[in-house]
C-alpha positions, 0 to 999 in steps of 0.5 A, spaced: 086 861 846 091 857 844 093 852 849 092 845 848 086 842 852 089 835 855 084 829 856 084 822 855 078 823 851 080 829 847 087 828 845 085 824 838 081 828 833 081 824 827 076 822 821 069 820 824 069 814 819 075 811 822 072 813 829 066 810 828 070 803 826 074 803 832 069 805 837 064 800 834 070 794 835 071 797 842 064 797 844 063 790 842 069 788 846 066 792 852 060 788 851 063 781 851 067 783 858 062 785 863 066 784 869 068 790 873 076 789 873 082 792 870 081 790 863 074 793 863 077 800 865 082 799 859 077 798 854 073 804 857 079 808 857 080 806 849 073 808 847 073 814 851 079 816 847 076 814 840 069 817 841 068 825 839 061 826 842 062 829 849 055 827 851 057 820 849 064 819 852 062 823 858 057 817 860 063 812 859 068 816 863 062 816 869 063 808 869 070 808 869 070 813 875 065 809 879 069 802 877 076 805 880 073 808 886 069 802 888 075 797 887 080 802 891 075 801 897 076 793 897 082 792 893 088 789 897 094 788 892 098 794 892 100 793 884 092 793 882 091 799 887 096 803 883 092 801 876 085 803 879 088 810 882 091 811 875 085 810 872 081 815 877 086 820 875 085 819 868 077 820 869 078 826 873 082 829 867 076 827 862 071 830 867 075 837 867 076 837 860 068 836 859 067 842 864 072 846 860 069 845 853 062 847 856 066 853 859 065 852 866 072 854 868 072 854 875 069 847 876 074 844 871 080 847 875 078 843 881 077 837 877 084 838 874 087 839 881 083 833 884 087 829 878 094 832 880 093 830 887 091 823 885 096 821 880 101 824 885 100 819 890 102 814 886 108 818 883 104 817 876 109 823 873 105 823 866 098 824 870 101 829 874 104 833 869 098 832 865 093 835 870 097 841 872 098 843 864 090 842 864 090 847 870 094 852 866 090 851 860 084 853 864 087 859 867 089 861 860 081 861 858 080 866 864 085 870 862 090 869 868 097 869 865 101 869 871 097 863 874 098 859 867 105 860 867 106 857 874 102 851 873 106 850 866 113 850 869 111 845 874 108 841 869 114 842 865 118 839 871 114 833 872 114 832 864 121 831 864 121 826 870 115 822 866 120 821 860 114 821 855 116 825 849 109 827 847 107 830 853 113 834 854 113 837 847 106 839 848 108 843 855 114 846 851 109 849 846 105 851 851 111 855 855 113 858 848 105 861 848 105 864 855 112 867 854 110 870 847 104 873 851 109 876 856 113 879 850 119 874 852 120 872 844 127 869 846 124 864 851 118 863 846 122 861 840 127 857 844 121 852 847 117 852 841 123 850 837 125 844 842 117 842 841 118 842 834 124 837 834 120 832 838 114 833 834 118 832 828 121 825 831 114 823 833 111 825 826 105 828 830 101 832 826 097 835 831 103 837 835 106 840 829 100 844 828 100 847 835 108 849 834 107 852 828 101 856 831 105 858 837 110 861 832 105 865 828 103 868 834 110 870 836 111 873 829 104 877 830 107 880 836 113 882 832 108 885 827 111 881 822 104 879 819 107 876 812 111 871 816 105 869 821 100 868 816 105 863 813 105 859 819 098 859 820 097 857 813 101 850 815 096 850 821 090 850 816 092 845 812 093 840 818 087 842 821 083 841 815 086 834 814 085 832 821 078 835 821 079 838 827 074 844 827 075 847 834 083 848 832 080 850 825 076 856 827 082 858 832 087 858 826 081 862 821 080 867 827 088 868 827 089 868 820 083 874 819 087 878 825 093 877 821 091 879 814 087 885 818 094 888 820 097 886 814 091 890 810 089 884 806 082 886 808 079 881 802 082 875 805 081 877 812 073 877 811 074 870 807 077 867 813 073 871 818 066 869 815 068 861 815 070 862 822 064 865 824 060 860 820 063 854 824 063 857 831 055 858 830 055 851 828 059 849 834 055 854 839 062 856 842 061 863 845 068 864 845 069 863 838 063 867 836 065 873 840 072 873 837 069 873 830 065 879 832 071 882 834 075 881 828 069 884 824 069 890 828 077 891 826 075 890 819 070 895 819 074 900 823 080 899 817 074 901 812 072 907 816 065 904 817 065 906 824 057 904 826 058 897 823 065 897 827 061 899 833 055 894 832 060 888 832 065 890 838 058 891 842 056 884 841 063 881 842 063 885 849 057 882 851 059 875 849 066 876 852 063 879 859 058 873 859 063 868 859 068 872 864 073 873 859 076 879 862 082 879 857 078 880 851 073 884 854 078 889 856 081 889 849 074 891 846 072 896 851 078 900 849 076 899 842 069 902 843 072 907 847 076 910 841 070 910 837 065 914 842 071 919 843 071 920 835 064 921 835 065 926 841 061 921 846 065 923 851 061 920 857 061 913 854 068 913 852 070 915 859 066 909 862 069 904 857 076 907 857 076 906 865 073 899 864 078 897 859 084 900 864 082 897 870 081 890 867 087 890 864 090 892 871 087 886 873 089 881 868 096 884 868 096 885 860 101 891 860 100 893 852 092 893 854 094 898 860 098 902 855 092 903 850 087 904 855 091 910 858 092 913 851 085 914 850 083 916 857 088 921 856 085 924 850 078 923 853 080 927 859 084 933 855 077 934 850 074 934 857 079 940 859 081 936 865 088 937 863 091 934 870 088 927 869 090 927 861 097 928 863 097 923 869 094 918 864 099 920 858 105 919 863 102 912 865 102 910 858 109 913 857 111 909 863 108 903 861 111 903 854 118 904 857 117 899 863 112 894 860 117 888 859 121 889 865 115 889 870 113 883 867 119 879 868 120 882 875 114 878 877 116 872 874 123 872 877 119 873 884 115 867 882 121 863 880 125 865 887 119 862 891 119 856 887 126 855 888 125 856 896 120 851 896 124 846 892 130 847 897 125 846 903 122 840 900 129 837 898 131 838 906 125 834 908 127 829 903 134 829 906 132 828 913 128 822 911 133 819 908 138 820 914 133 817 919 132 811 914 140 810 914 140 811 922 135 806 922 138 801 918 145 802 921 141 801 928 139 794 926 145 792 923 149 793 930 143 790 934 144 783 929 152 784 930 151 784 938 146 778 938 152 774 934 157 776 939 152 774 945 151 767 942 159 766 941 160 768 948 155 764 951 158 758 947 165 759 950 164 762 957 159 762 963 153 766 964 156 771 968 162 773 963 157 773 957 152 778 961 159 782 963 161 782 956 154 785 953 154 790 959 161 793 956 159 792 949 153 797 950 157 802 954 162 802 948 156 803 943 154 809 947 161 812 947 161 811 939 154 814 938 156 820 942 163 821 938 159 820 932 154 826 934 159 831 936 163 829 929 156 831 925 155 837 929 162 839 927 161 837 920 155 841 919 158 847 923 164 847 917 159 846 912 155 853 914 162 857 914 164 854 907 157 856 904 157 863 908 164 864 905 161 862 898 155 866 898 160 872 900 164 871 894 158 871 890 155 877 892 162 881 890 162 878 883 155 881 881 157 888 882 164 887 879 160 885 872 155 890 873 161 895 873 164 893 867 158 892 863 156 899 864 162 902 863 162 899 856 155 902 855 158 909 857 163 908 852 158 907 846 154 913 848 160 917 849 162 915 841 155 918 839 153 911 836 146 912 840 143 906 836 148 901 838 148 904 845 141 903 846 141 896 844 147 894 849 142 897 854 136 893 852 141 887 852 144 889 859 137 890 862 135 882 860 142 880 863 142 883 869 135 880 871 138 873 869 144 875 874 139 877 879 135 871 879 141 866 880 144 871 885 141 868 891 142 860 888 148 856 890 148 853 884 145 853 877 144 848 871 149 848 865 143 850 861 142 857 865 150 858 865 150 857 857 144 862 857 147 867 861 154 867 857 150 867 851 147 874 853 153 876 855 157 875 849 152 878 845 152 884 849 160 884 848 159 883 841 156 889 839 163 893 842 167 890 837 167 890 829 164 885 825 171 881 826 169 878 833 165 871 833 164 866 839 162 859 840 159 855 846 159 848 846 157 842 851 159 835 851 154 830 850 156 827 857 153 832 860 146 833 862 145 841 861 139 840 866 142 836 871 149 838 872 150 844 876 155 849 877 156 856 882 153 862 878 157 867 875 164 863 875 165 862 868 163 869 865 169 873 869 174 868 865 171 870 858 171 877 860 179 877 861 180 873 855 176 879 851 179 885 855 187 882 855 187 877 850 182 880 844 182 888 845 189 889 843 189 884 837 187 886 830 184 882 825 179 876 826 177 875 834 174 868 836 172 865 843 171 858 844 167 856 851 166 848 852 163 844 858 166 837 859 166 832 865 171 828 867 171 820 866 169 819 874 164 825 874 167 828 880 168 835 877 166 839 871 172 842 866 170 848 862 175 850 857 176 858 854 180 858 848 181 865 845 186 867 839 188 873 842 195 876 843 197 872 849 199 873 856 206 876 855 204 881 850 198 883 855 203 884 861 207 888 857 201 893 855 199 893 862 206 895 864 206 901 859 200 903 861 202 903 869 196 900 871 197 897 878 190 894 878 189 887 880 184 882 877 179 882 883 175 876 879 181 872 878 182 872 885 175 871 887 174 865 882 180 861 885 177 862 892 171 860 890 174 854 887 178 852 893 172 852 898 169 847 893 175 843 893 175 841 900 173 834 899 176 832 892 183 836 893 184 837 886 190 840 883 190 846 878 183 848 879 185 854 874 190 854 869 193 858 863 196 856 857 199 859 851 197 857 844 203 857 839 204 856 832 209 852 828 214 858 829 213 858 836 209 864 836 203 865 841 197 865 837 192 865 843 191 863 850 187 856 853 184 857 860 182 851 864 177 851 870 176 845 874 169 845 878 168 840 883 161 837 883 
């Protein structure tokens, strides 16, 4: 397990001597302040953070919880109630961490969810993010990686709202860890590098250790054990400095595993022996089981199958005891392999099937593949060739589709999340509309009273009553007209959205046709390696497009990601003389500002096809995103150093091509539909770039996208 456990009590792991001095000082202040108020809550929280003995700090946490609950029942002041609610949320997080360290994962999850609901009630975003992150960590310990990803994504969104850089960095590290386990190295590296920058600015050694550990895991998955060992050694140095025994054992176990895979057996034995000794002192079953698994791998490498079998068996019993299905599945597959080599086919079949079904349950495709492989060999040796063939086919199919299947599942979850957020936004907008209507009603009532008073001063009671009646009728007519106008605007909005959606649905097949055509050309030329690499890039890009195709808008960050993957795909078609840059102005918030999906890609494609395809020498494309001064529309500039529009038209005429650019026409239609309020001019503008001799050296395309 690699995810960080967050709690008020466990986030500081420093030298015991310093802790003792700090704890004694806080305990003295606590003794001098017996009143059960916010100051005592503050002191209790401080001593919980400073104390390392969980048997001690859990008692202080119980008092903190009791004070918060009691004060919330009697406190009338809203500001103080929020303070006590915050401390109550912290106490639930601490209590959850206590159960997590004692391997009571279900209890921990219930308490973390309780902390989340408590913090959410007062919009305490940091506390909410912390609780969701802890829920994700608990699910990771249970081997439920899909649930872990769902909760970490929610934690990331709240961490951004909290403005707490340290909390955000830890969430980013955990997201990188999860995506690494799912085989998505690109996102894993992206999130970890973001976290690394934050931790370096904060000079947070613990955070740097977590991020280096995550990067080590990424290189493990890529079988680059030499690089992963370097990252783990950085972690080891920090862990020894901070005297963090739990992280030290985790790092030593990882170093042992990496050295086993790198055939550095002597170093693996050294690391694993130290890890086993520390885990035994801590009585941590999870770490002890992992050490036995590593010993099994070491003896397996040395062809000492009896010793390997003995250690795998112990590890399997311990993993089963703590309900660690993921690790039990891995060990069961190893034992099945050993029994197969010993011709103990019944035991091998039993363990192989157990490992396979647990791998299905925990959704780890690599373990499913390994189990299917050994089961195929077992059934073949038993002359059950049908089952042998079936499992061999399963292993092959999983190997071919391992990443696609997992990504599809994530995409479905992301779609569900989007729809939920859209519904929440709709409810919030309706609530705001009701508030505005209520304020408008109050304003009209006040004006009416003022009119009544003025009329009373200058005319008779009868005239005043008549005037009020007339004014009331007038207001009723205006309200009816306003309601009719709102209905008309809503109908027009729905028509516009439908047209936009229809145009987007046409854009996606257009892109897919062009990309597949490029891949077909590579296969025809006989360059199978390049064609295969293009096909992998196209598969990832297609998944991204499928994910955003149901959305009306996506963030600039997502658009940049799609453009990057597309240009990487196109870059393989050219020689090494093609390069590109994508930049975003500092005035744009990449995660806030949004534009319609698949709007920029066709323009970039036109630049490649008509501007650069027929050019000799170095070819470049520059894409830049900016925003106008009053923030009404996004300005995207696409600059290429191609042959220019005039020469492109000549080539097109020579080839007698009557094909009209569907993408350009569609983009103009989409921009015009978005432009109904701003009435901007020159939404899509092309301009030739010339040199000192007035020779065309490229094309500058500008797209103005209304917000």
